[in-house]
N, C-alpha and C positions, 0 to 999 in steps of 0.2 A: 226493890228486891225482886219482884216478878220478872222485870226485864232481864236480870242476871240469870234467873232460872231458865228463861226461854233461850238465852244465849248459850247456856251450858247444855241444854237439851239439843240445840242445833249443832253444837260442837260434837256432842256424842254421836249424832247421826252422821255427820260429815267426816269425822276422824277415820273411821274404817275405810271410807272411799279414798281419802287422801293417802292413807297408809299403803293401799294397794298401788295407787299411782306412783307414790314415791319409792315403793319397794323394788321396782324394776330399774335396773341400772345397766347400761351398756358399758362393757369393760374395754380396756385398751388393747385387747388381742395379744397380751403377753402369753408366753407358754404356761401351761399348767405346771405349777411347781412339782418337782419330784416328790413322791410319797416319802415321808420322813421315817417310816417304820419298815424295817427289812426283816425283822425276826418273825418267824411263823406264829409265835404266840401273840403277836400284836394284830393278827388278821383273823377274821371270822368269815366262814363261808368261802374261803379262797386261800390259796397260798399268797405270799406277798406279791403285790403287783408293782410293775414299773409303768411309768407314763407311756413308754413306747409300746407296751402291751395293748394300749387302747387306741392306737392310731387307726384311722379309718372308721371309727365309731363316734357318734355323738354321745357325750358323757354328761350325766347329771351328777354332780357332787352334792351330797346331802350332808350338811354339817349339823349334828344333833347331839343331844345328851338325853339319857333315859329319864332323868328327873324333870324334864321340860314337857309340860303338858301340851304346849303348842307344837312340839316336835311329834309326840306320839299320836296326837289327834290328826296329824297330817299323813300318817302312814297308810290309812285306807286309800287315799288318793294316790299316793306313791305306788302302792301295790297294783292298783288298777292301771296306772300309767305304764308300769313295767309289763303287765300282762298284755295290754293293748299293743305295745310296741315290740313284743317278744320276737317277731319274725323280721325285725328291721335292725340295722346296725346302730343299736342304742344300748347304753349300759348305765346303770346306776351304781355309784360307789358311795357308801356311807362313811362318814368320818365322825366317829364318836369322840367328842371333845368334852370332858367332864367339867361341870361348873363347881361341884363340891367333891371333897375327898372321897366320900363313900362311892361316888360314881366312877372311881378309878379301878375298882375291883374287877378284873377280867371275868371272874365267875358270874358276878352280878350282871355284867354287860352281856355275857353269853346267854344268861337266862332271859334277859329282856329281849334280846334278838329273837329267841325262840317264841317268847310270849307275843311279840309284835308281828311274828310270822314274816321276818325279813330274810330273804334268800340271796340277796345280792352281797357282794364283798363289802365288808366293814373293817376299816382300820381304826385301831385304838390309838387315840392321840392324847395320851395322858400328860405329856409334857407341853402340850399346846404348840408344838413346833409347826404343825401343818396349819393350825389356826392362824399363827403369825405369818406363815408363808403366803396365805391367802389374804392377809390383812383383814381378817374377819372380825366382826363385832357382835353378832347376834345368833341366837338359836331360834328357830331353824333358819339356816341360809342355804340357798340352792345356787350352784354355779353351773352354767352350761358351757361346755367345752366343744369346739367344733371338731371336725374329722381330722384336722391337722394338729390338734392338741393345743389350741389357743383358747384362753378364757374369753368368752364373748358376752355373757350376761350374768348378773347376780340378781337374785330375788330373795326377799326377806319376809319371813312371817308364816304363820299357820296357813295351810292351803287345803282346800277341800274340793272334791270333784264338783264341777259345774260352777265354782265361784270364779270371779273375774281373773284372779291371779292364776288359777289353773288353766284358764283359757289362754291367757297371755303366754304362759310357759309352754303350753302345747303348741301354740303358733310359732314360738321361737324354735322349738325342737324341729318342727316340720320345715322351717326355713333352713336350719342347719343341715337337716337330712337331705334337702334338695340341692345344696351347694355342691 
């Protein structure tokens, strides 16, 4: 029995390290799918965007839902990243894809956007059309798009300033900005 407890403790220590290592995925450079919502009511902090509006910018797509604590615990890092890169050709776009029915309410989403102090454009993805277009599976997920509009990287999981995943994402952004 003690041997199993030791193995379980070791697994608990190693699992977060493995998760970060496994959470970075290089993508096939396919074009960023067109945004699936074109109605102004489906966008917060911005009029409806088109992928072409983002050409020339490195884009971080943040797929989240307000009921996911891994998502909202990542927002301080995301806000810091945006502030740090504010004078560079970099843009964050939020994709709010609800997990539960109550997360589909646009008024609740708007209130959470204010509460979390998000100022970047956020698209409401209530029908999960964009989730499917990205072939996404997790909250939060972050997709990096190069200046030509191609998907280059996907990262999964809660992210905090100064953690390994934040460092990897920042390096990937710098690489894409330098291209």
